[in-house]
Backbone of each chain as ProteinMPNN parsed JSONL, in Angstrom:
{"seq_chain_A": "MRIHGCSFPDVMASRNQTDLEPQAAQLAVQRLLGFIDGMRACAVLDAKRAILASSHAEIDWAPLIEPLLDGLGDREGQIRAVNCGTGSGEVFVVSGWGLIGVAVTERFTLSSLVISDLRALLGDLARHGTVERTGARTSESSYVAGAHKNAGTL", "coords_chain_A": {"N_chain_A": [[0.846, -1.191, 0.0], [0.508, 2.251, -0.775], [1.138, 5.38, 0.617], [0.656, 8.76, 0.343], [2.383, 8.703, -1.807], [4.559, 7.272, -0.964], [6.063, 4.372, -0.088], [6.052, 1.983, 2.577], [8.43, 0.266, 2.865], [10.3, 1.813, 1.443], [10.849, 4.054, 3.007], [11.787, 2.887, 5.298], [14.122, 1.668, 4.638], [16.329, 3.08, 5.279], [18.275, 2.447, 7.117], [20.61, -0.095, 7.67], [19.719, -3.066, 9.094], [21.486, -4.931, 10.082], [23.44, -3.472, 11.173], [22.776, -2.982, 13.734], [23.58, -2.858, 17.143], [23.928, -5.566, 19.407], [23.577, -4.901, 22.062], [22.0, -2.652, 21.966], [19.552, -3.626, 21.058], [19.015, -5.295, 23.181], [18.753, -3.438, 25.193], [16.441, -2.225, 24.325], [14.588, -4.24, 24.776], [14.748, -4.382, 27.544], [13.733, -1.866, 28.156], [11.105, -2.142, 27.266], [10.174, -4.109, 29.022], [10.34, -2.651, 31.29], [8.655, -0.369, 30.972], [6.088, -1.125, 30.272], [3.454, -2.109, 32.01], [2.527, -5.281, 33.174], [3.757, -6.71, 31.247], [4.816, -9.771, 30.011], [6.639, -11.217, 28.471], [9.032, -10.431, 25.921], [10.421, -9.597, 22.703], [12.853, -8.681, 20.219], [13.163, -8.918, 16.808], [14.9, -9.388, 13.675], [14.236, -8.569, 10.182], [14.498, -10.982, 8.921], [13.674, -12.656, 10.779], [15.409, -13.406, 12.751], [16.565, -13.605, 16.059], [17.243, -10.66, 17.792], [17.251, -9.678, 20.342], [15.937, -10.837, 23.443], [13.581, -11.27, 26.123], [13.35, -13.708, 27.3], [15.373, -16.229, 26.723], [14.853, -18.862, 26.295], [12.554, -19.142, 24.877], [11.35, -20.014, 21.726], [11.107, -17.869, 19.478], [10.769, -17.229, 16.692], [9.418, -19.393, 15.123], [7.056, -19.343, 16.524], [5.875, -16.849, 16.131], [5.504, -16.888, 13.482], [3.019, -17.914, 12.308], [1.439, -15.769, 12.967], [2.313, -13.628, 11.478], [2.435, -14.588, 8.915], [0.545, -16.228, 6.306], [-1.666, -14.639, 5.854], [-2.705, -14.133, 3.491], [-3.008, -11.99, 0.644], [-2.532, -9.702, 2.011], [-0.251, -9.688, 3.391], [2.145, -8.151, 3.025], [1.347, -5.678, 3.89], [0.915, -5.571, 6.557], [1.136, -4.101, 9.715], [0.812, -4.526, 12.394], [-0.184, -7.155, 14.565], [-2.615, -8.072, 16.785], [-3.655, -10.148, 19.245], [-6.03, -11.368, 21.49], [-6.627, -13.507, 24.195], [-8.257, -15.598, 26.647], [-6.206, -15.829, 28.444], [-4.327, -13.842, 28.074], [-2.592, -11.299, 26.116], [-1.21, -10.943, 22.829], [1.176, -9.214, 20.99], [2.38, -8.412, 17.861], [4.508, -6.51, 16.142], [5.515, -4.975, 13.191], [8.033, -3.229, 11.391], [10.27, -0.8, 9.977], [12.104, -2.682, 9.185], [12.298, -4.356, 11.303], [11.03, -6.55, 13.879], [8.838, -6.472, 16.518], [7.876, -8.176, 19.41], [5.45, -8.802, 21.855], [4.28, -10.197, 24.832], [1.61, -10.071, 26.902], [-0.476, -9.128, 29.772], [-4.115, -9.0, 29.685], [-5.224, -6.045, 28.163], [-6.906, -2.896, 28.364], [-6.32, -0.675, 26.867], [-4.893, -1.431, 24.38], [-3.8, -0.335, 22.147], [-1.924, 1.467, 22.979], [0.231, -0.088, 23.695], [1.011, -1.021, 21.234], [1.803, 1.392, 20.092], [3.974, 2.056, 21.761], [5.702, -0.07, 21.176], [6.145, 0.425, 18.467], [7.349, 2.924, 18.567], [9.705, 2.269, 19.83], [10.895, 0.438, 18.024], [11.21, 2.14, 15.875], [13.043, 4.039, 16.881], [15.211, 2.369, 17.349], [15.824, 1.539, 14.745], [16.303, 3.965, 13.41], [18.191, 5.38, 14.959], [19.827, 3.504, 16.019], [19.746, 3.007, 18.638], [17.923, 2.997, 21.776], [18.03, 4.923, 23.564], [16.941, 7.389, 23.519], [14.312, 6.901, 23.814], [11.463, 7.191, 25.761], [8.994, 6.155, 28.118], [5.656, 6.626, 27.098], [6.133, 9.493, 26.705], [7.721, 9.384, 24.501], [6.022, 8.066, 22.914], [4.003, 9.949, 22.486], [5.454, 11.846, 21.118], [6.14, 10.379, 18.962], [3.659, 9.918, 17.791], [2.915, 12.529, 17.228], [4.928, 13.217, 15.44], [4.374, 11.401, 13.443], [1.936, 12.275, 12.47], [2.704, 14.698, 11.466], [4.382, 14.006, 9.445], [3.077, 12.263, 7.422], [3.8, 10.585, 5.416], [5.652, 8.756, 6.298], [4.232, 6.877, 7.55]], "CA_chain_A": [[0.0, 0.0, 0.0], [1.306, 3.477, -0.814], [0.474, 6.535, 1.209], [1.345, 9.994, -0.041], [3.407, 8.371, -2.77], [5.743, 6.765, -0.297], [5.715, 3.076, 0.491], [6.676, 1.705, 3.871], [9.822, -0.195, 2.778], [11.176, 2.891, 0.953], [11.247, 4.915, 4.112], [12.446, 2.127, 6.336], [15.387, 1.094, 4.176], [17.397, 4.043, 5.512], [19.34, 1.914, 7.966], [20.807, -1.529, 7.548], [19.44, -3.609, 10.424], [22.61, -5.71, 10.588], [24.293, -2.526, 11.901], [22.313, -2.827, 15.108], [24.379, -3.48, 18.189], [23.083, -6.436, 20.234], [23.254, -4.214, 23.319], [20.895, -1.716, 21.719], [18.324, -4.413, 21.028], [18.759, -5.772, 24.547], [18.253, -2.28, 25.943], [15.045, -2.036, 23.901], [13.787, -5.243, 25.492], [14.689, -3.954, 28.951], [12.801, -0.732, 28.219], [9.733, -2.663, 27.143], [9.829, -4.774, 30.28], [10.234, -1.63, 32.33], [7.603, 0.639, 30.906], [4.732, -1.635, 30.04], [2.994, -2.941, 33.119], [1.842, -6.489, 32.719], [4.539, -7.376, 30.197], [5.29, -11.085, 30.459], [7.842, -11.559, 27.699], [9.099, -9.65, 24.691], [11.615, -9.851, 21.889], [13.049, -7.897, 18.995], [13.731, -9.762, 15.755], [15.111, -8.65, 12.435], [13.256, -8.896, 9.14], [14.617, -12.414, 8.592], [13.15, -13.318, 11.977], [16.486, -13.833, 13.659], [16.39, -12.878, 17.319], [18.272, -9.68, 18.154], [17.256, -9.673, 21.807], [14.661, -11.308, 23.993], [13.536, -11.299, 27.585], [13.462, -15.112, 27.703], [16.111, -16.888, 25.638], [14.365, -20.238, 26.074], [11.397, -19.136, 23.972], [11.72, -20.059, 20.309], [10.182, -16.842, 19.017], [10.494, -17.155, 15.246], [8.31, -20.247, 14.663], [5.802, -19.024, 17.22], [5.214, -15.664, 15.554], [5.325, -17.078, 12.042], [1.613, -17.95, 11.885], [0.802, -14.464, 13.183], [2.691, -12.702, 10.407], [2.231, -15.227, 7.611], [-0.749, -16.871, 6.082], [-2.771, -13.682, 5.823], [-3.046, -13.912, 2.094], [-2.363, -10.907, -0.097], [-2.308, -8.535, 2.87], [0.949, -9.931, 4.188], [3.107, -7.055, 2.957], [0.791, -4.436, 4.427], [0.615, -5.693, 7.985], [1.989, -3.361, 10.64], [0.725, -5.111, 13.732], [-1.232, -8.142, 14.829], [-2.903, -8.081, 18.213], [-4.627, -11.196, 19.55], [-6.328, -11.503, 22.916], [-7.334, -14.732, 24.592], [-8.588, -15.531, 28.067], [-5.015, -15.833, 29.297], [-3.45, -12.698, 27.855], [-2.576, -10.706, 24.774], [0.033, -11.037, 22.075], [1.361, -8.133, 20.018], [3.504, -8.55, 16.936], [4.552, -5.247, 15.397], [6.633, -4.96, 12.243], [8.322, -1.912, 10.83], [11.679, -0.398, 9.942], [12.923, -3.881, 9.021], [12.396, -5.05, 12.592], [9.773, -7.093, 14.39], [8.74, -6.44, 17.984], [6.86, -9.104, 19.92], [5.187, -8.626, 23.278], [3.252, -11.061, 25.432], [1.191, -9.258, 28.052], [-1.805, -9.339, 30.356], [-5.159, -8.375, 28.869], [-5.24, -4.591, 28.353], [-8.005, -2.143, 27.775], [-5.766, 0.238, 25.867], [-3.81, -2.177, 23.737], [-3.149, 0.467, 21.104], [-0.758, 2.117, 23.582], [1.348, -1.037, 23.625], [1.466, -1.003, 19.835], [2.531, 2.654, 19.904], [5.269, 1.941, 22.447], [6.541, -0.982, 20.387], [6.533, 1.087, 17.216], [8.298, 3.992, 18.908], [10.971, 1.615, 20.136], [11.472, -0.087, 16.779], [11.603, 3.303, 15.079], [14.281, 4.587, 17.442], [16.277, 1.387, 17.107], [16.195, 1.54, 13.331], [16.81, 5.273, 12.968], [19.342, 5.872, 15.709], [20.629, 2.378, 16.496], [19.67, 2.958, 20.096], [16.613, 3.418, 22.293], [18.303, 5.781, 24.712], [16.056, 8.563, 23.459], [12.928, 6.493, 23.981], [10.926, 7.141, 27.117], [7.607, 5.686, 28.109], [4.571, 7.574, 26.842], [6.546, 10.75, 26.094], [8.176, 9.09, 23.143], [4.827, 7.686, 22.163], [3.302, 11.132, 22.017], [6.26, 12.497, 20.089], [6.04, 9.529, 17.778], [2.37, 10.164, 17.154], [2.954, 13.876, 16.661], [5.791, 13.147, 14.256], [3.697, 10.625, 12.41], [0.912, 13.114, 11.852], [3.348, 15.762, 10.721], [4.99, 13.437, 8.261], [2.235, 11.076, 7.201], [4.443, 9.725, 4.441], [6.418, 7.688, 6.941], [3.332, 5.882, 8.146]], "C_chain_A": [[0.885, 1.246, 0.0], [0.5, 4.628, -0.233], [1.298, 7.751, 0.858], [2.545, 9.676, -0.933], [4.649, 7.754, -2.164], [5.41, 5.429, 0.349], [6.544, 2.829, 1.739], [8.14, 1.256, 3.727], [10.776, 0.897, 2.289], [11.739, 3.698, 2.108], [12.127, 4.157, 5.092], [13.81, 1.578, 5.924], [16.575, 1.981, 4.51], [18.538, 3.464, 6.349], [19.416, 0.408, 7.792], [20.663, -2.158, 8.941], [20.591, -4.445, 10.978], [23.59, -4.811, 11.334], [23.959, -2.475, 13.387], [23.208, -3.569, 16.089], [23.454, -4.373, 19.017], [22.669, -5.756, 21.54], [22.082, -3.269, 23.145], [19.565, -2.463, 21.709], [17.969, -4.913, 22.426], [18.224, -4.64, 25.415], [16.787, -2.02, 25.594], [14.129, -3.008, 24.64], [13.646, -4.855, 26.96], [13.713, -2.794, 29.127], [11.355, -1.211, 28.189], [9.285, -3.314, 28.45], [9.585, -3.744, 31.371], [9.021, -0.743, 32.203], [6.238, 0.157, 30.463], [4.371, -2.561, 31.188], [2.288, -4.164, 32.556], [2.552, -7.185, 31.576], [5.069, -8.703, 30.734], [6.577, -11.495, 29.746], [7.842, -10.709, 26.44], [10.405, -9.946, 23.963], [11.659, -8.884, 20.724], [13.746, -8.801, 17.989], [14.006, -8.898, 14.529], [14.132, -9.152, 11.37], [13.308, -10.367, 8.733], [14.203, -13.294, 9.766], [14.239, -13.982, 12.818], [16.376, -12.975, 14.911], [17.553, -11.93, 17.565], [18.397, -9.598, 19.674], [15.918, -10.196, 22.29], [14.743, -11.362, 25.504], [13.721, -12.723, 28.094], [14.102, -15.887, 26.555], [15.548, -18.265, 25.319], [13.139, -20.284, 25.158], [11.899, -19.103, 22.53], [10.762, -19.138, 19.551], [9.788, -16.986, 17.554], [9.368, -18.087, 14.792], [6.982, -19.909, 15.328], [5.089, -17.821, 16.609], [4.921, -15.835, 14.067], [3.853, -17.123, 11.627], [0.915, -16.606, 12.058], [1.119, -13.491, 12.05], [2.43, -13.274, 9.013], [0.783, -15.704, 7.466], [-1.915, -15.92, 6.099], [-3.052, -13.252, 4.394], [-2.327, -12.73, 1.499], [-2.107, -9.685, 0.766], [-0.968, -8.61, 3.604], [1.918, -8.743, 4.204], [2.623, -5.77, 3.596], [0.664, -4.441, 5.947], [1.629, -4.932, 8.827], [1.972, -3.99, 12.019], [-0.404, -6.125, 13.779], [-1.397, -8.204, 16.336], [-3.996, -9.116, 18.468], [-4.81, -11.256, 21.061], [-7.059, -12.801, 23.159], [-7.669, -14.58, 26.078], [-7.361, -15.412, 28.951], [-4.061, -14.672, 29.051], [-3.536, -12.184, 26.435], [-1.205, -10.87, 24.146], [0.057, -9.896, 21.06], [2.561, -8.471, 19.148], [3.468, -7.318, 16.041], [5.743, -5.29, 14.45], [6.807, -3.561, 11.676], [9.8, -1.63, 10.875], [12.613, -1.608, 9.799], [13.119, -4.651, 10.313], [11.023, -5.602, 12.973], [9.834, -7.051, 15.917], [7.611, -7.365, 18.414], [6.683, -8.856, 21.411], [4.071, -9.567, 23.706], [2.87, -10.41, 26.752], [-0.089, -9.797, 28.69], [-2.84, -8.781, 29.394], [-5.198, -6.884, 29.203], [-6.505, -3.982, 27.781], [-7.485, -1.284, 26.627], [-4.583, -0.419, 25.159], [-3.106, -1.352, 22.671], [-1.935, 1.208, 21.659], [0.461, 1.205, 23.521], [1.913, -1.049, 22.205], [2.264, 0.268, 19.573], [3.905, 2.588, 20.552], [6.219, 1.05, 21.652], [7.034, -0.299, 19.12], [7.554, 2.199, 17.483], [9.688, 3.398, 19.142], [11.66, 1.102, 18.877], [11.974, 1.057, 15.908], [12.914, 3.891, 15.568], [15.462, 3.656, 17.186], [16.775, 1.48, 15.676], [16.842, 2.857, 12.913], [18.111, 5.65, 13.65], [20.261, 4.752, 16.198], [20.634, 2.274, 17.996], [18.258, 3.333, 20.526], [16.813, 4.372, 23.466], [17.41, 7.011, 24.719], [14.617, 8.197, 23.757], [12.539, 6.486, 25.452], [9.483, 6.707, 27.047], [6.655, 6.844, 27.891], [5.038, 8.88, 26.194], [6.993, 10.484, 24.663], [6.988, 8.709, 22.282], [4.125, 8.932, 21.623], [4.122, 11.849, 20.949], [6.211, 11.689, 18.807], [4.743, 9.833, 17.034], [2.366, 11.538, 16.497], [3.78, 13.881, 15.376], [5.113, 12.436, 13.113], [2.649, 11.449, 11.703], [1.54, 14.182, 10.976], [3.892, 15.244, 9.402], [4.291, 12.138, 7.928], [2.877, 10.115, 6.209], [5.219, 8.582, 5.063], [5.515, 6.633, 7.541], [2.856, 4.882, 7.133]], "O_chain_A": [[1.898, 1.289, 0.698], [-0.671, 4.815, -0.56], [2.512, 7.764, 1.059], [3.594, 10.31, -0.822], [5.697, 7.723, -2.809], [4.563, 5.364, 1.24], [7.614, 3.413, 1.916], [9.01, 1.808, 4.4], [11.943, 0.908, 2.679], [12.934, 3.984, 2.175], [13.082, 4.703, 5.645], [14.563, 1.082, 6.761], [17.698, 1.699, 4.094], [19.662, 3.961, 6.28], [18.393, -0.276, 7.771], [21.408, -1.813, 9.858], [20.681, -4.654, 12.188], [24.468, -5.301, 12.044], [24.749, -1.99, 14.197], [23.547, -4.736, 15.896], [22.32, -3.989, 19.302], [21.577, -5.987, 22.061], [21.268, -3.098, 24.052], [18.577, -1.999, 22.278], [16.801, -4.953, 22.812], [17.356, -4.849, 26.263], [15.993, -1.643, 26.455], [13.036, -2.643, 25.073], [12.572, -4.981, 27.547], [12.967, -2.734, 30.104], [10.508, -0.761, 28.96], [8.168, -3.097, 28.919], [8.747, -3.93, 32.253], [8.407, -0.389, 33.21], [5.322, 0.963, 30.297], [4.918, -3.656, 31.318], [1.546, -4.076, 31.578], [2.026, -8.136, 30.998], [5.697, -8.745, 31.792], [7.488, -12.054, 30.358], [6.785, -10.312, 25.948], [11.357, -10.474, 24.538], [10.638, -8.341, 20.302], [14.792, -9.38, 18.283], [13.427, -7.824, 14.364], [13.315, -10.038, 11.622], [12.319, -10.933, 8.267], [14.365, -14.514, 9.74], [14.007, -14.981, 13.498], [16.126, -11.772, 14.834], [18.713, -12.343, 17.548], [19.493, -9.468, 20.219], [14.894, -10.02, 21.631], [15.821, -11.483, 26.086], [14.201, -12.92, 29.21], [13.457, -16.167, 25.545], [15.735, -18.779, 24.216], [12.738, -21.361, 24.716], [12.746, -18.289, 22.163], [9.731, -19.583, 19.047], [8.611, -16.879, 17.212], [8.438, -17.625, 14.133], [5.915, -20.158, 14.767], [3.86, -17.771, 16.57], [4.193, -15.044, 13.467], [3.47, -16.435, 10.681], [-0.077, -16.326, 11.385], [0.302, -12.638, 11.703], [2.23, -12.529, 8.053], [-0.046, -15.59, 8.369], [-3.048, -16.34, 6.334], [-3.563, -12.163, 4.133], [-1.161, -12.488, 1.81], [-1.515, -8.716, 0.289], [-0.606, -7.697, 4.347], [2.445, -8.375, 5.253], [3.418, -4.858, 3.821], [0.339, -3.417, 6.548], [2.837, -5.103, 8.665], [2.978, -3.993, 12.728], [-1.435, -5.971, 13.123], [-0.423, -8.369, 17.071], [-5.117, -8.985, 17.976], [-3.838, -11.199, 21.814], [-7.987, -13.157, 22.433], [-7.388, -13.544, 26.682], [-7.457, -14.945, 30.086], [-3.07, -14.54, 29.768], [-4.412, -12.566, 25.659], [-0.185, -10.929, 24.832], [-0.927, -9.652, 20.362], [3.637, -8.782, 19.659], [2.521, -7.112, 15.282], [6.857, -5.609, 14.865], [5.843, -2.814, 11.508], [10.512, -2.167, 11.724], [13.764, -1.568, 10.234], [14.004, -5.501, 10.408], [9.996, -5.169, 12.452], [10.786, -7.546, 16.522], [6.521, -7.336, 17.843], [7.663, -8.717, 22.142], [3.055, -9.707, 23.024], [3.72, -10.22, 27.623], [-0.689, -10.766, 28.224], [-2.485, -8.157, 28.395], [-5.204, -6.501, 30.373], [-7.091, -4.501, 26.831], [-8.108, -1.176, 25.571], [-3.433, -0.011, 25.321], [-1.957, -1.626, 22.326], [-1.018, 1.543, 20.909], [1.584, 1.667, 23.32], [3.127, -1.083, 22.002], [3.295, 0.223, 18.901], [4.894, 3.017, 19.957], [7.393, 1.377, 21.478], [8.2, -0.429, 18.747], [8.5, 2.384, 16.717], [10.701, 3.948, 18.71], [12.859, 1.307, 18.687], [13.029, 0.958, 15.282], [13.796, 4.205, 14.769], [16.561, 4.097, 16.852], [17.978, 1.497, 15.42], [17.811, 2.866, 12.153], [19.026, 6.173, 13.015], [21.341, 5.016, 16.726], [21.435, 1.537, 18.57], [17.492, 3.909, 19.753], [15.899, 4.605, 24.257], [17.149, 7.602, 25.767], [13.78, 9.081, 23.936], [13.199, 5.858, 26.281], [8.826, 6.877, 26.02], [6.844, 7.925, 28.449], [4.419, 9.341, 25.236], [6.691, 11.245, 23.744], [6.95, 8.989, 21.084], [3.708, 8.973, 20.465], [3.57, 12.392, 19.993], [6.236, 12.24, 17.707], [4.731, 9.985, 15.813], [1.889, 11.706, 15.375], [3.387, 14.466, 14.366], [5.259, 12.819, 11.953], [2.481, 11.346, 10.488], [1.023, 14.537, 9.917], [3.87, 15.935, 8.384], [4.837, 11.052, 8.125], [2.519, 8.938, 6.175], [5.422, 7.549, 4.426], [5.995, 5.595, 7.996], [2.092, 3.977, 7.471]]}, "seq_chain_B": "MQKPGRFLADKVSFVAEEAAAYLRRRKLSRRPFVRIHLAGGRILAPDPASPQGERLLDAAEALLSAAAAARE", "coords_chain_B": {"N_chain_B": [[-45.532, 4.33, 54.125], [-42.712, 2.175, 54.326], [-42.791, -1.277, 53.362], [-42.279, -4.014, 55.624], [-39.175, -5.626, 55.48], [-38.646, -4.789, 52.943], [-36.472, -3.096, 52.608], [-34.308, -4.832, 52.954], [-34.752, -6.592, 50.82], [-34.366, -4.878, 48.65], [-31.66, -4.304, 48.98], [-30.496, -6.837, 48.595], [-31.242, -7.371, 45.975], [-29.878, -5.302, 44.692], [-27.193, -6.013, 45.135], [-27.123, -8.453, 43.778], [-27.592, -7.611, 41.142], [-25.317, -6.048, 40.708], [-23.344, -8.035, 40.868], [-24.02, -9.616, 38.673], [-23.539, -7.797, 36.612], [-20.811, -7.44, 36.894], [-19.902, -10.003, 36.217], [-20.74, -10.077, 33.563], [-19.167, -8.028, 32.454], [-16.641, -9.12, 32.922], [-16.73, -11.388, 31.358], [-16.931, -10.236, 28.844], [-14.496, -8.848, 28.732], [-12.726, -10.905, 28.588], [-13.168, -12.126, 26.268], [-12.1, -13.714, 23.293], [-10.165, -12.062, 20.764], [-9.141, -10.741, 17.574], [-6.998, -8.53, 16.002], [-5.91, -6.88, 13.163], [-3.583, -4.682, 12.171], [-3.251, -2.582, 9.524], [-1.165, -1.063, 6.964], [-1.542, 2.446, 6.666], [-3.38, 2.756, 8.589], [-5.677, 1.27, 8.712], [-7.76, -1.089, 10.339], [-8.3, -4.473, 10.714], [-10.688, -6.782, 11.871], [-10.901, -9.854, 12.177], [-13.336, -12.472, 12.473], [-13.159, -14.298, 15.44], [-13.986, -16.908, 15.334], [-13.703, -17.676, 12.754], [-11.805, -19.458, 10.197], [-9.332, -18.13, 9.767], [-9.206, -16.46, 12.01], [-9.191, -18.391, 14.042], [-6.771, -19.655, 13.488], [-4.938, -17.628, 14.009], [-5.483, -17.101, 16.694], [-4.825, -19.547, 17.824], [-2.085, -19.529, 17.375], [-1.415, -17.334, 18.963], [-2.119, -18.303, 21.464], [-0.279, -20.357, 21.707], [2.073, -18.893, 21.895], [1.586, -17.484, 24.251], [1.496, -19.624, 26.035], [4.118, -20.556, 25.808], [5.482, -18.363, 26.848], [4.481, -18.372, 29.444], [5.485, -20.811, 30.353], [8.204, -20.277, 30.217], [8.48, -18.368, 32.177], [8.103, -19.739, 34.482]], "CA_chain_B": [[-44.575, 3.604, 54.971], [-42.099, 1.05, 53.622], [-43.18, -2.594, 53.875], [-41.189, -4.69, 56.342], [-38.357, -6.506, 54.629], [-38.401, -4.17, 51.631], [-35.106, -2.576, 52.611], [-33.405, -5.97, 52.76], [-34.973, -7.097, 49.454], [-33.698, -3.931, 47.749], [-30.208, -4.483, 49.126], [-30.127, -8.115, 47.984], [-31.376, -7.251, 44.513], [-28.794, -4.433, 44.237], [-25.948, -6.792, 45.126], [-27.239, -9.457, 42.705], [-27.411, -6.908, 39.861], [-23.897, -5.685, 40.595], [-22.577, -9.256, 40.597], [-24.3, -10.017, 37.285], [-22.856, -6.837, 35.741], [-19.379, -7.756, 36.977], [-19.664, -11.22, 35.427], [-20.881, -9.713, 32.139], [-17.963, -7.262, 32.072], [-15.502, -10.034, 32.94], [-16.858, -12.254, 30.193], [-16.603, -9.412, 27.669], [-13.077, -8.487, 28.703], [-11.924, -12.102, 28.33], [-13.556, -12.69, 24.981], [-10.975, -13.664, 22.36], [-10.293, -11.145, 19.633], [-7.992, -10.63, 16.673], [-6.973, -7.267, 15.259], [-4.767, -6.772, 12.254], [-3.379, -3.269, 11.825], [-2.634, -2.502, 8.201], [-0.587, 0.222, 6.572], [-2.569, 3.442, 6.421], [-4.219, 2.888, 9.768], [-6.872, 0.424, 8.679], [-7.695, -2.21, 11.27], [-9.23, -5.564, 10.418], [-11.007, -7.585, 13.059], [-11.516, -11.102, 11.719], [-14.129, -13.212, 13.449], [-12.318, -15.302, 16.096], [-14.452, -18.261, 15.009], [-13.381, -17.981, 11.355], [-10.54, -20.224, 10.105], [-8.194, -17.224, 9.951], [-9.206, -16.064, 13.416], [-8.774, -19.539, 14.857], [-5.351, -19.899, 13.271], [-4.19, -16.582, 14.711], [-5.651, -17.284, 18.139], [-4.02, -20.719, 18.214], [-0.684, -19.075, 17.418], [-1.277, -16.466, 20.137], [-2.185, -19.16, 22.655], [1.011, -21.064, 21.782], [3.058, -17.915, 22.372], [1.273, -17.231, 25.666], [1.912, -20.811, 26.803], [5.585, -20.575, 25.837], [5.91, -17.306, 27.783], [4.15, -18.819, 30.801], [6.433, -21.87, 30.705], [9.522, -19.668, 30.403], [8.487, -17.577, 33.413], [8.02, -20.62, 35.663]], "C_chain_B": [[-44.05, 2.378, 54.216], [-42.51, -0.285, 54.247], [-41.997, -3.233, 54.598], [-40.432, -5.618, 55.392], [-38.019, -5.912, 53.284], [-36.955, -3.682, 51.496], [-34.104, -3.69, 52.294], [-33.517, -6.513, 51.333], [-34.274, -6.202, 48.438], [-32.189, -4.128, 47.769], [-29.753, -5.743, 48.386], [-30.189, -8.001, 46.461], [-30.281, -6.35, 43.94], [-27.485, -5.219, 44.115], [-25.974, -7.811, 43.984], [-27.027, -8.807, 41.341], [-25.953, -6.529, 39.636], [-23.045, -6.896, 40.23], [-22.778, -9.699, 39.151], [-23.566, -9.099, 36.308], [-21.357, -7.108, 35.72], [-19.056, -8.973, 36.109], [-19.763, -10.934, 33.936], [-19.634, -8.988, 31.643], [-16.757, -8.187, 31.962], [-15.526, -10.926, 31.706], [-16.462, -11.492, 28.921], [-15.103, -9.164, 27.567], [-12.2, -9.702, 28.431], [-12.26, -12.742, 26.992], [-12.371, -12.618, 24.011], [-11.216, -12.686, 21.214], [-9.014, -11.17, 18.809], [-8.09, -9.282, 15.976], [-5.711, -7.236, 14.413], [-4.673, -5.325, 11.803], [-2.631, -3.213, 10.496], [-2.006, -1.133, 7.978], [-1.717, 1.19, 6.266], [-3.554, 3.555, 7.56], [-5.476, 2.039, 9.768], [-6.698, -0.758, 9.631], [-8.752, -3.239, 10.885], [-9.479, -6.329, 11.708], [-11.7, -8.862, 12.604], [-12.298, -11.78, 12.849], [-13.241, -14.279, 14.1], [-12.737, -16.736, 15.752], [-14.151, -18.648, 13.561], [-12.07, -18.768, 11.302], [-9.317, -19.349, 10.344], [-8.064, -16.813, 11.421], [-8.718, -17.19, 14.311], [-7.279, -19.793, 14.733], [-4.511, -18.879, 14.064], [-4.288, -16.757, 16.229], [-4.878, -18.505, 18.637], [-2.552, -20.329, 18.346], [-0.448, -18.214, 18.657], [-1.26, -17.304, 21.411], [-0.864, -19.918, 22.831], [2.092, -20.143, 22.336], [2.844, -17.611, 23.857], [1.723, -18.413, 26.535], [3.429, -20.871, 26.919], [6.108, -19.544, 26.834], [5.64, -17.735, 29.219], [5.145, -19.89, 31.257], [7.811, -21.281, 30.993], [9.609, -18.907, 31.723], [8.474, -18.449, 34.666], [9.408, -21.043, 36.149]], "O_chain_B": [[-44.802, 1.65, 53.569], [-42.575, -0.425, 55.468], [-40.845, -3.015, 54.224], [-41.046, -6.317, 54.586], [-37.195, -6.461, 52.553], [-36.313, -3.824, 50.454], [-33.189, -3.52, 51.487], [-32.51, -6.852, 50.711], [-33.666, -6.689, 47.484], [-31.528, -4.121, 46.73], [-28.764, -5.727, 47.653], [-29.3, -8.475, 45.754], [-29.802, -6.592, 42.832], [-26.766, -5.103, 43.122], [-24.968, -8.011, 43.303], [-26.36, -9.378, 40.478], [-25.421, -6.665, 38.535], [-22.143, -6.806, 39.397], [-21.828, -10.108, 38.482], [-23.034, -9.56, 35.297], [-20.712, -7.021, 34.675], [-18.075, -8.979, 35.367], [-18.989, -11.463, 33.138], [-19.11, -9.282, 30.569], [-15.951, -8.067, 31.04], [-14.494, -11.188, 31.089], [-15.765, -12.015, 28.051], [-14.51, -9.252, 26.491], [-11.032, -9.542, 28.074], [-11.701, -13.777, 26.629], [-11.712, -11.582, 23.914], [-12.347, -12.514, 20.758], [-7.951, -11.567, 19.287], [-9.134, -8.932, 15.426], [-4.61, -7.523, 14.882], [-5.571, -4.808, 11.138], [-1.522, -3.732, 10.368], [-2.278, -0.177, 8.704], [-2.73, 0.808, 5.679], [-4.474, 4.37, 7.503], [-6.256, 2.082, 10.72], [-5.621, -1.349, 9.715], [-9.933, -2.921, 10.747], [-8.578, -6.497, 12.529], [-12.926, -8.956, 12.636], [-11.949, -11.663, 14.024], [-12.631, -15.081, 13.393], [-11.937, -17.665, 15.865], [-14.32, -19.806, 13.178], [-11.303, -18.747, 12.264], [-8.378, -19.755, 11.029], [-6.974, -16.816, 11.993], [-7.927, -16.968, 15.228], [-6.6, -20.1, 15.714], [-3.515, -19.229, 14.698], [-3.307, -16.585, 16.952], [-4.34, -18.494, 19.744], [-1.866, -20.732, 19.285], [0.581, -18.339, 19.321], [-0.479, -17.043, 22.325], [-0.389, -20.101, 23.952], [2.922, -20.559, 23.144], [3.802, -17.496, 24.621], [2.26, -18.225, 27.626], [3.969, -21.192, 27.978], [7.056, -19.81, 27.573], [6.458, -17.499, 30.109], [5.594, -19.88, 32.403], [8.505, -21.731, 31.905], [10.681, -18.811, 32.32], [8.785, -17.986, 35.763], [9.52, -21.781, 37.128]]}, "name": "protein", "num_of_chains": 2, "seq": "MRIHGCSFPDVMASRNQTDLEPQAAQLAVQRLLGFIDGMRACAVLDAKRAILASSHAEIDWAPLIEPLLDGLGDREGQIRAVNCGTGSGEVFVVSGWGLIGVAVTERFTLSSLVISDLRALLGDLARHGTVERTGARTSESSYVAGAHKNAGTLMQKPGRFLADKVSFVAEEAAAYLRRRKLSRRPFVRIHLAGGRILAPDPASPQGERLLDAAEALLSAAAAARE"}
C-alpha cells in the first residue's frame, strides 16, 4: 500500500538492520519490560526473523510468531501489527523499519498504547541504532505527533 | 410507609445486579479477539471463530503458553 506516494519499505530502508548493536536491542527489550505494566515476555527480531534480543532466551520466538505474520493472504506485505487476545493474555507482533517487535502481556483495555510503544521503540532502534532517546509515553506522544506531521512515513 | 423486609430485598437485589454486571464485564473483557493493523491505519477484526481467526488465536495461545512456561 502506498500513502502519499511513499511506500513503507522505501522509508524504512534508511538503515541496515545488521548494523544494530546487540546491546541496543537488549536495551530495547529492557525498556519494554520496564515501561509496560503487565509485560510477560518480549523480543526484537530482524526482518529475517532472527532474534536480536529477547527477555526469555528459552522461547523459540520465530516459529511461534510465524503464523501471526504469515498466512494472511495478499495482505501480508501491508501488515503493521497483529494483536490477539485470549482468556489468558494478549500477544502483540509489530513490524516496521525492518524489525519485528513481539510482546506477550496481560489483557489490556488500551492495547493500542502497547502497539505505539513498540513502534516507537522499533523506530528509534532503526533510525538511531539505540533506544536511549525512547521514554515511556513521552516518546509515544512524540512519535504520534511526528507521524501526523509526516504522514508519508506511516 | 415502607413494607417490612423491603429494605433488605432492595439491598439483595442491588448486590445481585452488581454481581451479574461484573460477570458480564468479565466475560466481555476475556472474549478472544484478533486485530490486524494494516498500513494506512486500517484495522481488520476477523471473526475469532473464522478459520483465519482460529489460526491466529491458536498461534497467540502457543506464544502465551511458551511465555508462561519460560516464566516458571
